[in-house]
C-alpha positions in Angstrom: 0.0 0.0 0.0 2.8 2.4 1.0 4.7 1.7 -2.3 1.6 2.4 -4.4 1.1 5.7 -2.6 4.8 6.5 -3.2 4.5 6.1 -6.9 1.3 8.2 -6.9 3.0 11.0 -5.1 6.0 11.0 -7.4 3.7 11.5 -10.4 1.2 13.9 -8.8 3.3 17.1 -8.8 3.7 16.8 -12.6 -0.1 16.9 -13.1 -0.1 20.6 -11.9 1.5 21.6 -15.2 -1.7 21.1 -17.2 -2.8 24.3 -18.7 -0.1 26.7 -17.4 1.7 27.5 -20.7 -0.8 27.0 -23.5 -2.0 30.7 -23.6 -0.1 33.9 -23.6 -1.2 36.7 -21.2 -0.2 40.3 -20.9 1.6 40.7 -17.6 -0.2 43.1 -15.2 1.7 46.0 -13.5 4.2 44.1 -11.3 5.1 44.6 -7.6 8.8 45.5 -7.3 9.5 42.3 -5.3 7.9 40.2 -8.1 10.2 42.0 -10.6 13.2 41.1 -8.5 12.2 37.5 -8.2 11.7 37.2 -12.0 14.9 38.9 -12.7 16.8 36.7 -10.3 15.5 33.4 -11.8 15.7 34.4 -15.5 19.5 34.1 -15.1 19.5 30.8 -13.2 21.0 27.9 -15.2 21.3 25.3 -12.4 19.8 24.7 -9.0 20.2 22.2 -6.3 18.6 21.8 -2.8 17.7 19.4 0.0 13.9 19.1 0.2 11.3 18.0 2.6 8.0 17.2 1.0 4.7 16.5 2.8 1.4 15.5 1.2 -2.0 15.9 2.9 -5.0 14.2 1.2 -8.5 14.6 2.6 -9.9 11.3 3.7 -6.5 9.7 4.4 -5.4 9.5 8.0 -1.8 9.1 7.2 0.1 11.9 5.6 3.0 11.1 3.2 6.4 12.5 3.9 9.4 12.5 1.5 13.0 13.7 1.9 15.9 14.0 -0.6 17.9 16.1 -3.0 16.7 18.0 -6.0 18.8 19.0 -9.0 18.0 21.2 -12.0 20.2 22.0 -15.0 19.1 24.0 -18.1 19.1 21.7 -21.1 19.6 18.5 -19.0 16.4 18.3 -17.0 15.7 17.6 -13.4 16.5 14.9 -11.0 15.3 13.9 -7.5 17.1 11.6 -5.2 14.6 10.4 -2.6 16.2 9.1 0.6 13.1 8.7 2.7 10.9 6.7 3.0 12.5 4.8 0.2 15.7 5.2 -1.8 14.5 6.2 -5.3 15.7 8.2 -8.2 13.4 10.3 -10.4 14.5 12.0 -13.6 12.5 14.4 -15.7 14.1 14.8 -19.2 12.8 15.3 -22.8 9.2 15.4 -21.5 9.5 12.0 -19.9 9.6 11.0 -16.2 11.9 8.1 -15.3 11.3 6.5 -11.9 14.3 4.3 -11.1 14.3 1.5 -8.5 17.8 0.2 -8.2 16.8 -2.5 -5.7 14.7 -4.4 -8.2 16.5 -3.1 -11.3 13.4 -1.5 -12.8 12.8 1.8 -14.6 9.2 3.1 -15.1 9.1 5.6 -18.0 6.1 7.9 -18.2 5.4 10.3 -21.1 4.4 13.6 -19.5 3.8 15.5 -22.8 5.1 19.0 -23.8 3.2 21.1 -21.4 5.5 23.2 -19.2 5.2 25.4 -16.2 4.2 23.1 -13.3 5.6 22.9 -9.8 8.0 21.5 -9.1 9.3 20.2 -12.5 9.9 23.6 -14.2 10.3 25.6 -11.0 13.1 27.7 -12.3 11.3 28.6 -15.6 8.2 29.4 -13.6 9.9 31.7 -11.1 11.5 33.6 -14.0 8.1 34.2 -15.5 5.6 34.4 -12.6 3.2 36.9 -14.2 3.0 34.8 -17.3 1.5 31.9 -15.4 -0.1 33.5 -12.4 -2.1 36.3 -10.9 -0.2 37.6 -7.9 -2.8 37.8 -5.2 -0.6 39.1 -2.4 3.0 39.9 -1.5 4.1 40.2 2.1 7.4 40.6 4.0 8.1 39.4 7.6 10.7 41.7 9.1 11.4 39.3 11.9 12.3 36.2 9.8 13.4 38.2 6.8 11.1 36.0 4.6 9.1 37.3 1.6 5.8 35.4 0.9 3.9 35.6 -2.4 0.4 34.1 -3.0 -0.4 33.0 -6.6 -3.5 32.0 -8.4 -3.1 30.2 -11.8 -4.3 32.2 -14.8 -5.7 28.9 -16.3 -8.0 26.7 -14.3 -6.2 23.5 -13.2 -5.9 21.5 -10.0 -4.0 24.1 -8.0 -6.2 26.6 -6.4 -3.6 28.6 -4.6 0.2 28.5 -4.4 2.3 30.1 -1.7 6.1 30.6 -2.0 8.4 31.8 0.7 11.7 33.4 -0.3 14.8 34.6 1.6 14.3 38.4 1.5 18.0 39.1 0.9 18.9 36.7 -1.9 15.5 35.5 -3.0 16.4 31.8 -2.7 13.3 29.6 -2.4 12.7 28.5 1.2 9.3 26.8 0.9 6.4 26.1 -1.4 2.8 25.2 -0.6 0.1 24.1 -3.2 -3.6 23.9 -2.2 -5.9 22.2 -4.7 -9.6 22.6 -5.3 -10.0 19.1 -3.8 -8.5 20.3 -0.5 -5.2 18.5 -1.0 -2.1 20.3 0.4 1.4 19.7 -1.0 4.2 21.3 0.9 7.9 21.6 0.2 10.7 23.0 2.4 14.1 23.6 0.8 17.6 23.8 2.5 21.1 24.5 1.2 19.7 26.0 -2.0 22.5 26.5 -4.5 22.1 28.5 -7.8 24.3 28.4 -10.9 26.8 25.9 -9.4 28.4 23.0 -11.3 26.3 19.8 -11.4 27.7 16.7 -13.1 25.9 15.6 -16.3 25.7 12.0 -14.9 23.1 13.2 -12.4 20.6 13.5 -15.3 21.7 10.4 -17.2 18.9 8.2 -18.6 21.3 5.4 -19.7 20.7 2.4 -17.5 22.4 -1.0 -17.1 21.4 -3.6 -19.6 19.9 -5.9 -16.9 17.4 -3.2 -15.8 13.8 -3.7 -16.9 12.3 -0.7 -18.7 8.6 -0.3 -18.4 7.0 2.4 -20.6 3.5 3.9 -20.1 1.6 6.9 -21.3 -0.3 9.5 -19.2 
């Protein structure tokens, strides 16, 4: 049962990309903080961080928690190394999601299509173009913690009802992300040791697997 939920939660964040980038919108007058965030991430070519992910689904008594490392590199894709509750590797590259289980030597390949802009898969692209994908509902700053919080509403109707992002007010590195769906589901991420534009090995994003691995392909 836990393993089935784990695969479900790996795939779920990608579903939020539906509808984000299919229509162009004129950006409204932007808050100075929003302009700073967009400017900061338009020039980001790589990103890595330790993440803590928590999923709350109405009707389920047990919340799902995941921990691991996230890597992004422009042109190479994104990779997640999950270290809790299972050791898994997940790669998003060329519009395909690869879920790698080294224990049983199996790779599940899921065709995610060409839609872009979801959280967390294209997090850097989205942060560099916030007003293209979202209406900015609120911007607030906490002088005590030094955190800047923005509240976003997708411009195109999809599963996410509201998205909240916390940034470090000095360098605008992402600290946390919360997605609330119309179904009442809550997906939360906390990020630590965020590094921008630092070197990441190409092998982190490799989709070349040993010959004895079973490759299972499916469409979504």
